[in-house]
Backbone as a chain_set.jsonl record, in Angstrom:
{"seq": "MALHPDLRQQVIHIYKELLHLGRAYPLGYHYFQTRLHRAFASQKDIIDENDIKKGIAKAQYVRKEIEALYYLKRYRTLRQRYNNS", "coords": {"N": [[0.848, -1.18, 0.0], [0.617, 2.169, -0.892], [1.907, 5.25, 0.372], [-0.15, 7.955, 1.259], [-0.12, 10.782, -0.858], [-0.323, 13.414, 0.225], [0.235, 13.079, 2.957], [2.821, 12.113, 2.743], [4.133, 14.382, 1.74], [3.843, 16.063, 3.949], [5.402, 14.724, 5.85], [7.944, 14.865, 4.668], [8.241, 17.627, 4.637], [8.245, 18.337, 7.404], [10.517, 16.983, 8.168], [12.503, 18.354, 6.742], [12.226, 20.87, 7.924], [13.036, 20.292, 10.549], [15.678, 19.529, 10.042], [16.683, 21.982, 9.214], [16.451, 23.456, 11.578], [18.333, 22.103, 13.034], [20.793, 23.151, 12.406], [21.762, 24.988, 14.237], [22.143, 23.501, 16.485], [23.394, 22.687, 19.695], [25.216, 20.496, 20.038], [26.176, 20.096, 17.569], [25.691, 19.968, 13.999], [26.009, 17.568, 12.566], [25.678, 15.574, 14.527], [22.993, 16.052, 15.216], [21.717, 15.616, 12.742], [22.232, 12.893, 12.175], [20.91, 11.639, 14.297], [18.28, 12.508, 13.835], [17.779, 11.388, 11.314], [17.934, 8.668, 11.963], [15.749, 8.488, 13.696], [13.563, 9.03, 12.002], [13.912, 6.999, 10.114], [13.416, 4.742, 11.615], [10.707, 4.701, 11.713], [9.782, 4.104, 9.213], [8.291, 1.953, 8.225], [5.654, 2.259, 8.867], [2.283, 2.177, 8.019], [-0.385, 2.753, 8.461], [-2.663, 5.418, 8.33], [-3.496, 6.937, 10.55], [-1.491, 6.434, 12.427], [0.656, 7.586, 11.102], [-0.12, 10.26, 11.079], [-0.048, 10.73, 13.824], [2.679, 10.487, 14.243], [3.592, 12.67, 12.745], [2.477, 14.736, 14.235], [3.91, 14.392, 16.602], [6.491, 14.99, 15.705], [6.131, 17.679, 15.058], [5.694, 18.687, 17.604], [8.222, 18.231, 18.725], [9.677, 19.976, 17.116], [8.649, 22.451, 17.971], [9.544, 22.408, 20.625], [12.339, 22.474, 20.274], [12.6, 24.955, 19.035], [11.71, 26.55, 21.157], [13.761, 26.116, 23.008], [15.9, 27.33, 21.653], [15.01, 29.999, 21.573], [14.953, 30.548, 24.288], [17.663, 30.325, 24.916], [18.666, 32.454, 23.404], [17.326, 34.58, 24.65], [18.416, 34.454, 27.261], [21.087, 35.018, 26.694], [20.952, 37.65, 25.666], [19.86, 38.941, 27.877], [21.892, 38.589, 29.743], [23.943, 40.056, 28.557], [22.956, 42.699, 28.578], [22.298, 43.217, 31.22], [24.653, 43.17, 32.618], [25.932, 45.478, 32.031]], "CA": [[0.0, 0.0, 0.0], [1.432, 3.382, -1.012], [1.625, 6.336, 1.298], [-0.956, 9.039, 0.691], [0.816, 11.847, -1.265], [-0.37, 14.559, 1.126], [0.956, 12.721, 4.172], [4.236, 12.032, 2.376], [4.615, 15.763, 1.668], [3.928, 16.585, 5.31], [6.553, 14.088, 6.499], [9.149, 15.451, 4.077], [8.309, 19.028, 5.063], [8.657, 18.431, 8.809], [11.902, 16.514, 8.205], [13.342, 19.462, 6.283], [12.184, 21.911, 8.961], [13.876, 19.861, 11.656], [17.066, 19.631, 9.587], [17.045, 23.401, 9.224], [16.639, 23.844, 12.976], [19.517, 21.425, 13.544], [22.017, 23.897, 12.087], [22.239, 25.697, 15.422], [22.092, 22.594, 17.625], [24.632, 22.836, 20.477], [26.147, 19.388, 19.876], [26.632, 20.054, 16.184], [24.72, 19.595, 12.967], [26.164, 16.154, 12.209], [25.031, 14.816, 15.601], [21.545, 16.233, 15.09], [21.26, 15.019, 11.486], [22.237, 11.433, 12.276], [19.83, 11.239, 15.219], [17.01, 12.758, 13.155], [17.625, 10.377, 10.272], [17.657, 7.403, 12.638], [14.387, 8.544, 14.236], [12.616, 8.912, 10.897], [14.092, 5.691, 9.477], [12.805, 3.72, 12.466], [9.265, 4.754, 11.51], [9.525, 4.019, 7.776], [7.384, 0.862, 7.892], [4.294, 2.569, 9.302], [1.395, 2.302, 6.864], [-1.67, 3.282, 8.909], [-2.72, 6.889, 8.253], [-3.593, 7.523, 11.9], [-0.163, 6.366, 13.033], [1.491, 8.579, 10.419], [-0.541, 11.572, 11.579], [0.482, 10.841, 15.188], [4.108, 10.728, 14.099], [3.756, 14.055, 12.293], [2.177, 15.586, 15.386], [5.044, 14.276, 17.525], [7.605, 15.726, 15.1], [5.83, 19.104, 15.204], [5.931, 18.99, 19.012], [9.674, 18.298, 18.892], [10.095, 21.219, 16.466], [8.304, 23.558, 18.868], [10.431, 22.336, 21.782], [13.662, 22.935, 19.858], [12.489, 26.413, 18.862], [11.62, 27.155, 22.487], [15.099, 26.091, 23.595], [16.703, 28.348, 20.977], [14.558, 31.313, 22.024], [15.394, 30.696, 25.671], [19.103, 30.574, 24.877], [18.845, 33.82, 22.906], [16.859, 35.481, 25.706], [19.399, 34.463, 28.348], [22.291, 35.702, 26.219], [20.673, 39.089, 25.614], [19.668, 39.412, 29.243], [23.207, 38.638, 30.369], [24.71, 41.17, 27.957], [22.457, 44.018, 28.939], [22.23, 43.383, 32.674], [26.015, 43.328, 33.14], [26.499, 46.764, 31.59]], "C": [[0.895, 1.245, 0.0], [0.968, 4.443, -0.02], [0.825, 7.419, 0.589], [-0.031, 10.208, 0.358], [0.838, 13.045, -0.319], [0.398, 14.279, 2.42], [2.457, 12.634, 3.899], [4.85, 13.43, 2.327], [4.779, 16.358, 3.062], [5.145, 16.016, 6.04], [7.847, 14.698, 5.974], [9.336, 16.886, 4.557], [8.797, 19.153, 6.51], [10.1, 17.949, 8.967], [12.845, 17.645, 7.804], [13.365, 20.602, 7.299], [13.1, 21.546, 10.131], [15.357, 19.901, 11.274], [17.545, 21.075, 9.622], [17.291, 23.883, 10.655], [17.917, 23.243, 13.557], [20.818, 22.147, 13.257], [22.611, 24.567, 13.319], [22.238, 24.803, 16.662], [23.422, 22.625, 18.375], [25.659, 21.72, 20.276], [26.623, 19.224, 18.436], [25.579, 19.527, 15.227], [24.807, 18.104, 12.651], [25.498, 15.257, 13.255], [23.522, 14.864, 15.45], [21.015, 15.491, 13.864], [21.225, 13.497, 11.584], [21.131, 10.933, 13.203], [18.461, 11.419, 14.573], [16.759, 11.689, 12.096], [17.269, 9.023, 10.88], [16.221, 7.362, 13.164], [13.349, 8.38, 13.125], [12.714, 7.537, 10.232], [13.45, 4.578, 10.302], [11.295, 3.654, 12.283], [8.864, 4.536, 10.055], [8.506, 2.957, 7.395], [5.937, 1.11, 8.313], [3.428, 2.836, 8.074], [0.072, 2.976, 7.247], [-1.648, 4.809, 8.938], [-2.76, 7.533, 9.63], [-2.244, 7.515, 12.601], [0.783, 7.39, 12.403], [1.151, 9.978, 10.914], [-0.042, 11.794, 13.007], [1.975, 11.124, 15.158], [4.411, 12.146, 13.656], [3.506, 15.012, 13.446], [3.326, 15.557, 16.395], [6.242, 15.061, 17.001], [7.371, 17.237, 15.207], [6.029, 19.545, 16.652], [7.428, 19.143, 19.278], [10.208, 19.586, 18.28], [9.824, 22.411, 17.375], [9.213, 23.58, 20.1], [11.831, 22.85, 21.442], [13.655, 24.444, 19.668], [12.445, 27.114, 20.209], [12.99, 27.177, 23.162], [16.005, 27.148, 22.966], [16.309, 29.743, 21.424], [15.003, 31.576, 23.46], [16.886, 31.0, 25.729], [19.38, 32.006, 24.414], [18.433, 34.836, 23.969], [17.884, 35.585, 26.828], [20.669, 35.206, 27.947], [22.075, 37.209, 26.204], [20.52, 39.672, 27.012], [21.005, 39.554, 29.95], [24.02, 39.814, 29.835], [24.26, 42.517, 28.478], [22.341, 44.254, 30.438], [23.614, 43.591, 33.289], [26.624, 44.663, 32.787], [26.682, 47.739, 32.701]], "O": [[1.821, 1.35, 0.805], [-0.2, 4.509, 0.362], [1.107, 7.753, -0.562], [0.773, 10.6, 1.203], [1.896, 13.629, -0.085], [1.123, 15.141, 2.916], [3.267, 13.038, 4.733], [5.96, 13.639, 2.817], [5.745, 17.074, 3.325], [5.836, 16.736, 6.76], [8.747, 15.014, 6.753], [10.455, 17.309, 4.85], [9.661, 19.979, 6.807], [10.829, 18.462, 9.816], [13.868, 17.866, 8.453], [14.403, 21.228, 7.509], [13.843, 22.386, 10.637], [16.197, 20.266, 12.096], [18.679, 21.354, 10.014], [18.235, 24.632, 10.907], [18.515, 23.813, 14.47], [21.854, 21.787, 13.816], [23.83, 24.698, 13.429], [22.326, 25.309, 17.781], [24.479, 22.592, 17.744], [26.861, 21.98, 20.34], [27.389, 18.31, 18.13], [24.701, 18.748, 15.599], [23.779, 17.448, 12.486], [24.827, 14.287, 12.902], [22.849, 13.838, 15.544], [19.987, 14.817, 13.937], [20.271, 12.877, 11.115], [20.492, 9.918, 12.922], [17.579, 10.577, 14.743], [15.656, 11.152, 11.996], [16.401, 8.316, 10.367], [15.557, 6.328, 13.089], [12.363, 7.664, 13.299], [11.696, 6.974, 9.831], [12.991, 3.58, 9.746], [10.669, 2.662, 12.656], [7.708, 4.764, 9.701], [7.904, 3.055, 6.325], [5.085, 0.242, 8.126], [3.797, 3.621, 7.2], [-0.518, 3.689, 6.436], [-0.735, 5.416, 9.497], [-2.125, 8.564, 9.852], [-1.891, 8.472, 13.289], [1.609, 7.988, 13.093], [2.047, 10.79, 11.143], [0.343, 12.907, 13.366], [2.479, 11.912, 15.959], [5.369, 12.759, 14.127], [4.236, 15.988, 13.618], [3.671, 16.586, 16.976], [6.933, 15.725, 17.774], [8.318, 17.992, 15.424], [6.484, 20.662, 16.899], [7.852, 20.069, 19.971], [11.092, 20.224, 18.853], [10.679, 23.283, 17.531], [9.605, 24.65, 20.564], [12.436, 23.577, 22.229], [14.586, 25.133, 20.084], [13.072, 28.158, 20.386], [13.339, 28.158, 23.818], [16.789, 27.79, 23.665], [17.177, 30.589, 21.636], [15.384, 32.695, 23.804], [17.319, 31.846, 26.512], [20.237, 32.687, 24.978], [19.117, 35.841, 24.166], [18.186, 36.684, 27.293], [21.256, 35.931, 28.75], [22.925, 37.962, 26.678], [21.0, 40.772, 27.29], [21.23, 40.525, 30.673], [24.71, 40.49, 30.599], [25.084, 43.379, 28.786], [22.291, 45.404, 30.873], [23.721, 44.142, 34.384], [27.743, 44.954, 33.21], [27.148, 48.855, 32.472]]}, "num_chains": 1, "name": "protein.A"}
């Protein structure tokens, strides 16, 4: 059974978004990319649409968490710079 084209596009899109976010990952892009690839590859055999949608939702949650960590890091850096003046 083939994957629904719309779901396939969503999976590819969230994968690319996560790769883009991984550029600024503290442990390095290569570390992030290999872990991301392994996580997506482990789910490659899922066929059920509901399971795929749950996986997409989980990936979007992870994306939001990573963004929140980056914003927190930026906030702390700016706060430290301007409070020490």
